[in-house]
mmCIF file of the N, C-alpha and C atoms, coordinates in Angstrom:
data_MODEL
# 
_entry.id   MODEL 
# 
loop_
_atom_site.group_PDB 
_atom_site.id 
_atom_site.type_symbol 
_atom_site.label_atom_id 
_atom_site.label_alt_id 
_atom_site.label_comp_id 
_atom_site.label_asym_id 
_atom_site.label_entity_id 
_atom_site.label_seq_id 
_atom_site.pdbx_PDB_ins_code 
_atom_site.Cartn_x 
_atom_site.Cartn_y 
_atom_site.Cartn_z 
_atom_site.occupancy 
_atom_site.B_iso_or_equiv 
_atom_site.pdbx_formal_charge 
_atom_site.auth_seq_id 
_atom_site.auth_comp_id 
_atom_site.auth_asym_id 
_atom_site.auth_atom_id 
_atom_site.pdbx_PDB_model_num 
ATOM 1   N N  . MET A 1 1  ? -13.756 3.706   13.773  1.00 0.00 ? 1  MET A N  1 
ATOM 2   C CA . MET A 1 1  ? -12.244 2.983   13.805  1.00 0.00 ? 1  MET A CA 1 
ATOM 3   C C  . MET A 1 1  ? -12.153 2.959   11.999  1.00 0.00 ? 1  MET A C  1 
ATOM 4   N N  . PRO A 1 2  ? -10.996 3.514   11.935  1.00 0.00 ? 2  PRO A N  1 
ATOM 5   C CA . PRO A 1 2  ? -10.394 3.604   10.149  1.00 0.00 ? 2  PRO A CA 1 
ATOM 6   C C  . PRO A 1 2  ? -9.751  2.236   9.795   1.00 0.00 ? 2  PRO A C  1 
ATOM 7   N N  . TYR A 1 3  ? -10.187 2.377   9.063   1.00 0.00 ? 3  TYR A N  1 
ATOM 8   C CA . TYR A 1 3  ? -9.358  1.284   8.105   1.00 0.00 ? 3  TYR A CA 1 
ATOM 9   C C  . TYR A 1 3  ? -8.908  1.155   7.058   1.00 0.00 ? 3  TYR A C  1 
ATOM 10  N N  . VAL A 1 4  ? -7.878  1.081   6.492   1.00 0.00 ? 4  VAL A N  1 
ATOM 11  C CA . VAL A 1 4  ? -6.944  1.887   5.764   1.00 0.00 ? 4  VAL A CA 1 
ATOM 12  C C  . VAL A 1 4  ? -6.725  0.919   4.858   1.00 0.00 ? 4  VAL A C  1 
ATOM 13  N N  . ASN A 1 5  ? -7.192  0.274   3.823   1.00 0.00 ? 5  ASN A N  1 
ATOM 14  C CA . ASN A 1 5  ? -5.880  -0.654  3.504   1.00 0.00 ? 5  ASN A CA 1 
ATOM 15  C C  . ASN A 1 5  ? -5.036  -0.325  1.219   1.00 0.00 ? 5  ASN A C  1 
ATOM 16  N N  . ILE A 1 6  ? -3.885  -0.597  2.532   1.00 0.00 ? 6  ILE A N  1 
ATOM 17  C CA . ILE A 1 6  ? -2.731  -0.187  1.111   1.00 0.00 ? 6  ILE A CA 1 
ATOM 18  C C  . ILE A 1 6  ? -2.911  -1.695  -0.102  1.00 0.00 ? 6  ILE A C  1 
ATOM 19  N N  . LYS A 1 7  ? -3.212  -1.650  -1.011  1.00 0.00 ? 7  LYS A N  1 
ATOM 20  C CA . LYS A 1 7  ? -2.133  -2.584  -1.561  1.00 0.00 ? 7  LYS A CA 1 
ATOM 21  C C  . LYS A 1 7  ? -0.938  -2.167  -3.320  1.00 0.00 ? 7  LYS A C  1 
ATOM 22  N N  . ILE A 1 8  ? 0.179   -2.662  -3.235  1.00 0.00 ? 8  ILE A N  1 
ATOM 23  C CA . ILE A 1 8  ? 1.080   -2.833  -3.503  1.00 0.00 ? 8  ILE A CA 1 
ATOM 24  C C  . ILE A 1 8  ? 1.723   -3.880  -4.157  1.00 0.00 ? 8  ILE A C  1 
ATOM 25  N N  . THR A 1 9  ? 2.799   -3.672  -5.191  1.00 0.00 ? 9  THR A N  1 
ATOM 26  C CA . THR A 1 9  ? 2.960   -4.739  -5.781  1.00 0.00 ? 9  THR A CA 1 
ATOM 27  C C  . THR A 1 9  ? 4.045   -5.672  -5.150  1.00 0.00 ? 9  THR A C  1 
ATOM 28  N N  . ARG A 1 10 ? 4.178   -6.776  -4.460  1.00 0.00 ? 10 ARG A N  1 
ATOM 29  C CA . ARG A 1 10 ? 4.950   -7.786  -4.157  1.00 0.00 ? 10 ARG A CA 1 
ATOM 30  C C  . ARG A 1 10 ? 6.178   -7.689  -5.129  1.00 0.00 ? 10 ARG A C  1 
ATOM 31  N N  . GLU A 1 11 ? 7.307   -6.253  -4.773  1.00 0.00 ? 11 GLU A N  1 
ATOM 32  C CA . GLU A 1 11 ? 8.483   -6.444  -5.488  1.00 0.00 ? 11 GLU A CA 1 
ATOM 33  C C  . GLU A 1 11 ? 9.919   -5.535  -4.466  1.00 0.00 ? 11 GLU A C  1 
ATOM 34  N N  . GLY A 1 12 ? 8.852   -6.536  -3.040  1.00 0.00 ? 12 GLY A N  1 
ATOM 35  C CA . GLY A 1 12 ? 10.307  -6.156  -2.461  1.00 0.00 ? 12 GLY A CA 1 
ATOM 36  C C  . GLY A 1 12 ? 10.520  -4.703  -1.468  1.00 0.00 ? 12 GLY A C  1 
ATOM 37  N N  . ALA A 1 13 ? 8.651   -4.251  -1.351  1.00 0.00 ? 13 ALA A N  1 
ATOM 38  C CA . ALA A 1 13 ? 8.508   -3.525  0.213   1.00 0.00 ? 13 ALA A CA 1 
ATOM 39  C C  . ALA A 1 13 ? 9.693   -3.915  1.048   1.00 0.00 ? 13 ALA A C  1 
ATOM 40  N N  . SER A 1 14 ? 10.005  -3.678  1.776   1.00 0.00 ? 14 SER A N  1 
ATOM 41  C CA . SER A 1 14 ? 11.143  -3.845  2.584   1.00 0.00 ? 14 SER A CA 1 
ATOM 42  C C  . SER A 1 14 ? 9.914   -3.855  4.442   1.00 0.00 ? 14 SER A C  1 
ATOM 43  N N  . THR A 1 15 ? 10.452  -4.262  5.461   1.00 0.00 ? 15 THR A N  1 
ATOM 44  C CA . THR A 1 15 ? 9.755   -3.834  6.478   1.00 0.00 ? 15 THR A CA 1 
ATOM 45  C C  . THR A 1 15 ? 9.718   -2.955  6.399   1.00 0.00 ? 15 THR A C  1 
ATOM 46  N N  . GLU A 1 16 ? 11.221  -2.169  7.010   1.00 0.00 ? 16 GLU A N  1 
ATOM 47  C CA . GLU A 1 16 ? 10.900  -0.799  7.800   1.00 0.00 ? 16 GLU A CA 1 
ATOM 48  C C  . GLU A 1 16 ? 9.753   0.156   6.398   1.00 0.00 ? 16 GLU A C  1 
ATOM 49  N N  . GLN A 1 17 ? 9.974   -0.137  5.522   1.00 0.00 ? 17 GLN A N  1 
ATOM 50  C CA . GLN A 1 17 ? 9.438   0.741   4.472   1.00 0.00 ? 17 GLN A CA 1 
ATOM 51  C C  . GLN A 1 17 ? 7.661   0.611   4.462   1.00 0.00 ? 17 GLN A C  1 
ATOM 52  N N  . LYS A 1 18 ? 7.304   -0.722  4.878   1.00 0.00 ? 18 LYS A N  1 
ATOM 53  C CA . LYS A 1 18 ? 5.968   -0.434  5.527   1.00 0.00 ? 18 LYS A CA 1 
ATOM 54  C C  . LYS A 1 18 ? 5.461   -0.501  6.797   1.00 0.00 ? 18 LYS A C  1 
ATOM 55  N N  . ALA A 1 19 ? 6.135   -0.467  7.980   1.00 0.00 ? 19 ALA A N  1 
ATOM 56  C CA . ALA A 1 19 ? 6.094   0.321   8.861   1.00 0.00 ? 19 ALA A CA 1 
ATOM 57  C C  . ALA A 1 19 ? 6.332   1.941   9.070   1.00 0.00 ? 19 ALA A C  1 
ATOM 58  N N  . ALA A 1 20 ? 6.707   2.724   7.414   1.00 0.00 ? 20 ALA A N  1 
ATOM 59  C CA . ALA A 1 20 ? 7.041   3.652   7.090   1.00 0.00 ? 20 ALA A CA 1 
ATOM 60  C C  . ALA A 1 20 ? 5.373   4.458   6.996   1.00 0.00 ? 20 ALA A C  1 
ATOM 61  N N  . LEU A 1 21 ? 5.210   3.339   6.352   1.00 0.00 ? 21 LEU A N  1 
ATOM 62  C CA . LEU A 1 21 ? 3.590   3.824   5.491   1.00 0.00 ? 21 LEU A CA 1 
ATOM 63  C C  . LEU A 1 21 ? 2.762   3.093   6.393   1.00 0.00 ? 21 LEU A C  1 
ATOM 64  N N  . ILE A 1 22 ? 2.893   2.311   7.876   1.00 0.00 ? 22 ILE A N  1 
ATOM 65  C CA . ILE A 1 22 ? 1.934   2.131   8.730   1.00 0.00 ? 22 ILE A CA 1 
ATOM 66  C C  . ILE A 1 22 ? 1.600   2.759   9.213   1.00 0.00 ? 22 ILE A C  1 
ATOM 67  N N  . SER A 1 23 ? 2.883   3.590   9.809   1.00 0.00 ? 23 SER A N  1 
ATOM 68  C CA . SER A 1 23 ? 3.384   5.362   10.525  1.00 0.00 ? 23 SER A CA 1 
ATOM 69  C C  . SER A 1 23 ? 2.134   6.743   10.096  1.00 0.00 ? 23 SER A C  1 
ATOM 70  N N  . GLY A 1 24 ? 2.828   6.660   9.043   1.00 0.00 ? 24 GLY A N  1 
ATOM 71  C CA . GLY A 1 24 ? 2.209   7.997   8.576   1.00 0.00 ? 24 GLY A CA 1 
ATOM 72  C C  . GLY A 1 24 ? 0.681   8.376   7.857   1.00 0.00 ? 24 GLY A C  1 
ATOM 73  N N  . ILE A 1 25 ? 0.104   6.828   7.349   1.00 0.00 ? 25 ILE A N  1 
ATOM 74  C CA . ILE A 1 25 ? -0.913  7.094   6.800   1.00 0.00 ? 25 ILE A CA 1 
ATOM 75  C C  . ILE A 1 25 ? -1.863  6.962   8.278   1.00 0.00 ? 25 ILE A C  1 
ATOM 76  N N  . THR A 1 26 ? -1.542  6.241   9.245   1.00 0.00 ? 26 THR A N  1 
ATOM 77  C CA . THR A 1 26 ? -2.059  6.073   10.721  1.00 0.00 ? 26 THR A CA 1 
ATOM 78  C C  . THR A 1 26 ? -1.816  8.153   11.451  1.00 0.00 ? 26 THR A C  1 
ATOM 79  N N  . GLN A 1 27 ? -1.204  9.145   10.801  1.00 0.00 ? 27 GLN A N  1 
ATOM 80  C CA . GLN A 1 27 ? -0.581  10.037  11.444  1.00 0.00 ? 27 GLN A CA 1 
ATOM 81  C C  . GLN A 1 27 ? -1.784  10.731  10.385  1.00 0.00 ? 27 GLN A C  1 
ATOM 82  N N  . LEU A 1 28 ? -1.514  10.921  8.992   1.00 0.00 ? 28 LEU A N  1 
ATOM 83  C CA . LEU A 1 28 ? -1.773  11.358  8.424   1.00 0.00 ? 28 LEU A CA 1 
ATOM 84  C C  . LEU A 1 28 ? -4.399  11.974  8.652   1.00 0.00 ? 28 LEU A C  1 
ATOM 85  N N  . LEU A 1 29 ? -4.122  9.875   9.861   1.00 0.00 ? 29 LEU A N  1 
ATOM 86  C CA . LEU A 1 29 ? -5.049  10.587  9.916   1.00 0.00 ? 29 LEU A CA 1 
ATOM 87  C C  . LEU A 1 29 ? -5.930  11.303  11.290  1.00 0.00 ? 29 LEU A C  1 
ATOM 88  N N  . VAL A 1 30 ? -5.103  11.086  11.903  1.00 0.00 ? 30 VAL A N  1 
ATOM 89  C CA . VAL A 1 30 ? -4.168  12.357  13.050  1.00 0.00 ? 30 VAL A CA 1 
ATOM 90  C C  . VAL A 1 30 ? -5.247  13.846  12.365  1.00 0.00 ? 30 VAL A C  1 
ATOM 91  N N  . ASP A 1 31 ? -3.723  13.641  12.132  1.00 0.00 ? 31 ASP A N  1 
ATOM 92  C CA . ASP A 1 31 ? -3.311  15.072  11.120  1.00 0.00 ? 31 ASP A CA 1 
ATOM 93  C C  . ASP A 1 31 ? -4.721  16.129  10.984  1.00 0.00 ? 31 ASP A C  1 
ATOM 94  N N  . VAL A 1 32 ? -4.949  15.535  10.049  1.00 0.00 ? 32 VAL A N  1 
ATOM 95  C CA . VAL A 1 32 ? -6.134  15.167  9.257   1.00 0.00 ? 32 VAL A CA 1 
ATOM 96  C C  . VAL A 1 32 ? -8.080  15.445  9.054   1.00 0.00 ? 32 VAL A C  1 
ATOM 97  N N  . LEU A 1 33 ? -8.295  14.037  10.198  1.00 0.00 ? 33 LEU A N  1 
ATOM 98  C CA . LEU A 1 33 ? -8.882  13.220  10.632  1.00 0.00 ? 33 LEU A CA 1 
ATOM 99  C C  . LEU A 1 33 ? -9.384  13.374  11.805  1.00 0.00 ? 33 LEU A C  1 
ATOM 100 N N  . GLY A 1 34 ? -8.525  14.058  12.838  1.00 0.00 ? 34 GLY A N  1 
ATOM 101 C CA . GLY A 1 34 ? -8.534  14.040  14.477  1.00 0.00 ? 34 GLY A CA 1 
ATOM 102 C C  . GLY A 1 34 ? -9.245  12.323  14.841  1.00 0.00 ? 34 GLY A C  1 
ATOM 103 N N  . LYS A 1 35 ? -8.294  11.479  14.132  1.00 0.00 ? 35 LYS A N  1 
ATOM 104 C CA . LYS A 1 35 ? -8.402  10.345  14.857  1.00 0.00 ? 35 LYS A CA 1 
ATOM 105 C C  . LYS A 1 35 ? -7.830  8.971   15.814  1.00 0.00 ? 35 LYS A C  1 
ATOM 106 N N  . ASN A 1 36 ? -7.973  8.403   16.410  1.00 0.00 ? 36 ASN A N  1 
ATOM 107 C CA . ASN A 1 36 ? -7.663  8.752   17.196  1.00 0.00 ? 36 ASN A CA 1 
ATOM 108 C C  . ASN A 1 36 ? -6.259  6.915   16.604  1.00 0.00 ? 36 ASN A C  1 
ATOM 109 N N  . PRO A 1 37 ? -4.733  7.580   16.535  1.00 0.00 ? 37 PRO A N  1 
ATOM 110 C CA . PRO A 1 37 ? -4.303  6.739   16.064  1.00 0.00 ? 37 PRO A CA 1 
ATOM 111 C C  . PRO A 1 37 ? -4.217  4.897   16.915  1.00 0.00 ? 37 PRO A C  1 
ATOM 112 N N  . ALA A 1 38 ? -5.069  4.890   17.408  1.00 0.00 ? 38 ALA A N  1 
ATOM 113 C CA . ALA A 1 38 ? -4.518  3.860   18.893  1.00 0.00 ? 38 ALA A CA 1 
ATOM 114 C C  . ALA A 1 38 ? -6.157  2.746   18.340  1.00 0.00 ? 38 ALA A C  1 
ATOM 115 N N  . THR A 1 39 ? -7.546  3.278   17.504  1.00 0.00 ? 39 THR A N  1 
ATOM 116 C CA . THR A 1 39 ? -8.739  2.569   16.992  1.00 0.00 ? 39 THR A CA 1 
ATOM 117 C C  . THR A 1 39 ? -8.193  2.912   15.460  1.00 0.00 ? 39 THR A C  1 
ATOM 118 N N  . THR A 1 40 ? -6.503  2.897   15.074  1.00 0.00 ? 40 THR A N  1 
ATOM 119 C CA . THR A 1 40 ? -6.929  2.863   13.768  1.00 0.00 ? 40 THR A CA 1 
ATOM 120 C C  . THR A 1 40 ? -5.527  2.059   13.369  1.00 0.00 ? 40 THR A C  1 
ATOM 121 N N  . VAL A 1 41 ? -7.007  1.532   12.213  1.00 0.00 ? 41 VAL A N  1 
ATOM 122 C CA . VAL A 1 41 ? -6.273  -0.334  11.405  1.00 0.00 ? 41 VAL A CA 1 
ATOM 123 C C  . VAL A 1 41 ? -5.874  -0.070  10.078  1.00 0.00 ? 41 VAL A C  1 
ATOM 124 N N  . VAL A 1 42 ? -4.136  -0.296  9.352   1.00 0.00 ? 42 VAL A N  1 
ATOM 125 C CA . VAL A 1 42 ? -3.546  -0.295  8.732   1.00 0.00 ? 42 VAL A CA 1 
ATOM 126 C C  . VAL A 1 42 ? -3.292  -1.315  8.221   1.00 0.00 ? 42 VAL A C  1 
ATOM 127 N N  . VAL A 1 43 ? -4.482  -1.881  6.744   1.00 0.00 ? 43 VAL A N  1 
ATOM 128 C CA . VAL A 1 43 ? -3.439  -3.087  6.532   1.00 0.00 ? 43 VAL A CA 1 
ATOM 129 C C  . VAL A 1 43 ? -2.609  -2.865  5.051   1.00 0.00 ? 43 VAL A C  1 
ATOM 130 N N  . ILE A 1 44 ? -1.438  -3.544  4.487   1.00 0.00 ? 44 ILE A N  1 
ATOM 131 C CA . ILE A 1 44 ? -0.373  -3.783  3.634   1.00 0.00 ? 44 ILE A CA 1 
ATOM 132 C C  . ILE A 1 44 ? -0.730  -5.179  2.771   1.00 0.00 ? 44 ILE A C  1 
ATOM 133 N N  . ASP A 1 45 ? -1.080  -5.238  1.641   1.00 0.00 ? 45 ASP A N  1 
ATOM 134 C CA . ASP A 1 45 ? -2.162  -6.283  1.082   1.00 0.00 ? 45 ASP A CA 1 
ATOM 135 C C  . ASP A 1 45 ? -0.213  -6.946  -0.754  1.00 0.00 ? 45 ASP A C  1 
ATOM 136 N N  . GLU A 1 46 ? 0.147   -6.921  -0.729  1.00 0.00 ? 46 GLU A N  1 
ATOM 137 C CA . GLU A 1 46 ? 1.458   -7.231  -1.033  1.00 0.00 ? 46 GLU A CA 1 
ATOM 138 C C  . GLU A 1 46 ? 0.641   -8.372  -2.682  1.00 0.00 ? 46 GLU A C  1 
ATOM 139 N N  . VAL A 1 47 ? 0.537   -7.425  -3.754  1.00 0.00 ? 47 VAL A N  1 
ATOM 140 C CA . VAL A 1 47 ? 0.034   -8.540  -5.181  1.00 0.00 ? 47 VAL A CA 1 
ATOM 141 C C  . VAL A 1 47 ? 1.066   -8.894  -5.878  1.00 0.00 ? 47 VAL A C  1 
ATOM 142 N N  . GLU A 1 48 ? 0.841   -10.467 -6.198  1.00 0.00 ? 48 GLU A N  1 
ATOM 143 C CA . GLU A 1 48 ? 2.211   -9.955  -7.481  1.00 0.00 ? 48 GLU A CA 1 
ATOM 144 C C  . GLU A 1 48 ? 2.033   -9.344  -8.700  1.00 0.00 ? 48 GLU A C  1 
ATOM 145 N N  . THR A 1 49 ? 2.467   -9.439  -9.594  1.00 0.00 ? 49 THR A N  1 
ATOM 146 C CA . THR A 1 49 ? 2.771   -8.429  -10.841 1.00 0.00 ? 49 THR A CA 1 
ATOM 147 C C  . THR A 1 49 ? 2.113   -8.890  -11.826 1.00 0.00 ? 49 THR A C  1 
ATOM 148 N N  . ASP A 1 50 ? 1.218   -10.333 -11.748 1.00 0.00 ? 50 ASP A N  1 
ATOM 149 C CA . ASP A 1 50 ? 0.872   -11.034 -12.277 1.00 0.00 ? 50 ASP A CA 1 
ATOM 150 C C  . ASP A 1 50 ? -0.703  -11.165 -12.512 1.00 0.00 ? 50 ASP A C  1 
ATOM 151 N N  . ASN A 1 51 ? -1.017  -10.244 -10.962 1.00 0.00 ? 51 ASN A N  1 
ATOM 152 C CA . ASN A 1 51 ? -1.636  -10.522 -10.366 1.00 0.00 ? 51 ASN A CA 1 
ATOM 153 C C  . ASN A 1 51 ? -2.677  -8.608  -10.645 1.00 0.00 ? 51 ASN A C  1 
ATOM 154 N N  . TRP A 1 52 ? -1.699  -8.335  -10.580 1.00 0.00 ? 52 TRP A N  1 
ATOM 155 C CA . TRP A 1 52 ? -2.693  -6.666  -11.264 1.00 0.00 ? 52 TRP A CA 1 
ATOM 156 C C  . TRP A 1 52 ? -2.084  -6.449  -12.209 1.00 0.00 ? 52 TRP A C  1 
ATOM 157 N N  . GLY A 1 53 ? -3.632  -5.910  -13.351 1.00 0.00 ? 53 GLY A N  1 
ATOM 158 C CA . GLY A 1 53 ? -3.512  -4.889  -14.402 1.00 0.00 ? 53 GLY A CA 1 
ATOM 159 C C  . GLY A 1 53 ? -3.567  -3.433  -14.737 1.00 0.00 ? 53 GLY A C  1 
ATOM 160 N N  . ILE A 1 54 ? -2.641  -3.262  -15.519 1.00 0.00 ? 54 ILE A N  1 
ATOM 161 C CA . ILE A 1 54 ? -2.852  -1.536  -15.534 1.00 0.00 ? 54 ILE A CA 1 
ATOM 162 C C  . ILE A 1 54 ? -3.220  -1.993  -17.350 1.00 0.00 ? 54 ILE A C  1 
ATOM 163 N N  . GLY A 1 55 ? -4.383  -0.875  -17.943 1.00 0.00 ? 55 GLY A N  1 
ATOM 164 C CA . GLY A 1 55 ? -4.502  -0.473  -19.278 1.00 0.00 ? 55 GLY A CA 1 
ATOM 165 C C  . GLY A 1 55 ? -5.037  -1.994  -20.477 1.00 0.00 ? 55 GLY A C  1 
ATOM 166 N N  . GLY A 1 56 ? -5.534  -2.730  -18.841 1.00 0.00 ? 56 GLY A N  1 
ATOM 167 C CA . GLY A 1 56 ? -5.983  -4.023  -20.296 1.00 0.00 ? 56 GLY A CA 1 
ATOM 168 C C  . GLY A 1 56 ? -4.570  -5.389  -20.009 1.00 0.00 ? 56 GLY A C  1 
ATOM 169 N N  . GLU A 1 57 ? -3.563  -4.916  -19.020 1.00 0.00 ? 57 GLU A N  1 
ATOM 170 C CA . GLU A 1 57 ? -2.660  -6.004  -18.850 1.00 0.00 ? 57 GLU A CA 1 
ATOM 171 C C  . GLU A 1 57 ? -2.355  -6.004  -18.049 1.00 0.00 ? 57 GLU A C  1 
ATOM 172 N N  . PRO A 1 58 ? -1.450  -7.095  -17.660 1.00 0.00 ? 58 PRO A N  1 
ATOM 173 C CA . PRO A 1 58 ? -0.745  -7.530  -16.169 1.00 0.00 ? 58 PRO A CA 1 
ATOM 174 C C  . PRO A 1 58 ? 0.885   -6.434  -16.461 1.00 0.00 ? 58 PRO A C  1 
ATOM 175 N N  . VAL A 1 59 ? 0.888   -6.181  -15.051 1.00 0.00 ? 59 VAL A N  1 
ATOM 176 C CA . VAL A 1 59 ? 1.640   -5.018  -15.416 1.00 0.00 ? 59 VAL A CA 1 
ATOM 177 C C  . VAL A 1 59 ? 3.171   -5.898  -14.897 1.00 0.00 ? 59 VAL A C  1 
ATOM 178 N N  . SER A 1 60 ? 4.120   -7.122  -15.186 1.00 0.00 ? 60 SER A N  1 
ATOM 179 C CA . SER A 1 60 ? 4.838   -7.530  -15.534 1.00 0.00 ? 60 SER A CA 1 
ATOM 180 C C  . SER A 1 60 ? 4.918   -8.136  -16.767 1.00 0.00 ? 60 SER A C  1 
ATOM 181 N N  . ALA A 1 61 ? 3.758   -7.904  -17.629 1.00 0.00 ? 61 ALA A N  1 
ATOM 182 C CA . ALA A 1 61 ? 4.800   -7.833  -18.992 1.00 0.00 ? 61 ALA A CA 1 
ATOM 183 C C  . ALA A 1 61 ? 4.258   -6.615  -19.699 1.00 0.00 ? 61 ALA A C  1 
ATOM 184 N N  . ARG A 1 62 ? 3.432   -5.111  -18.375 1.00 0.00 ? 62 ARG A N  1 
ATOM 185 C CA . ARG A 1 62 ? 4.310   -3.695  -19.466 1.00 0.00 ? 62 ARG A CA 1 
ATOM 186 C C  . ARG A 1 62 ? 5.678   -3.203  -18.848 1.00 0.00 ? 62 ARG A C  1 
ATOM 187 N N  . ARG A 1 63 ? 6.115   -4.587  -17.949 1.00 0.00 ? 63 ARG A N  1 
ATOM 188 C CA . ARG A 1 63 ? 7.331   -4.430  -17.188 1.00 0.00 ? 63 ARG A CA 1 
ATOM 189 C C  . ARG A 1 63 ? 8.752   -4.952  -18.301 1.00 0.00 ? 63 ARG A C  1 
ATOM 190 N N  . LYS A 1 64 ? 8.279   -6.114  -18.522 1.00 0.00 ? 64 LYS A N  1 
ATOM 191 C CA . LYS A 1 64 ? 8.720   -6.410  -19.366 1.00 0.00 ? 64 LYS A CA 1 
ATOM 192 C C  . LYS A 1 64 ? 8.917   -5.544  -20.847 1.00 0.00 ? 64 LYS A C  1 
ATOM 193 N N  . ARG A 1 65 ? 8.474   -4.656  -21.412 1.00 0.00 ? 65 ARG A N  1 
ATOM 194 C CA . ARG A 1 65 ? 8.238   -3.546  -22.100 1.00 0.00 ? 65 ARG A CA 1 
ATOM 195 C C  . ARG A 1 65 ? 8.796   -2.425  -21.687 1.00 0.00 ? 65 ARG A C  1 
ATOM 196 N N  . GLY A 1 66 ? 9.025   -2.481  -19.961 1.00 0.00 ? 66 GLY A N  1 
ATOM 197 C CA . GLY A 1 66 ? 10.110  -1.451  -20.623 1.00 0.00 ? 66 GLY A CA 1 
ATOM 198 C C  . GLY A 1 66 ? 8.590   -0.269  -20.196 1.00 0.00 ? 66 GLY A C  1 
ATOM 199 N N  . LEU A 1 67 ? 7.382   -0.254  -19.591 1.00 0.00 ? 67 LEU A N  1 
ATOM 200 C CA . LEU A 1 67 ? 6.943   0.429   -19.173 1.00 0.00 ? 67 LEU A CA 1 
ATOM 201 C C  . LEU A 1 67 ? 6.658   0.298   -17.846 1.00 0.00 ? 67 LEU A C  1 
# 
């Protein structure tokens, strides 16, 4: 039973976009590894940009600087 955890910043990914991620990742595991889609679990965690760091600083601070 594959378990895939996708973490994205909480910036408005739509329900449709998240459904496409779940479907696409599931199909990728079927195509590449031959996994059963009925037992494949995909979880999407949305993280606030203040709680996501890159290069030693929060994403929200980087975005304010245009990075």
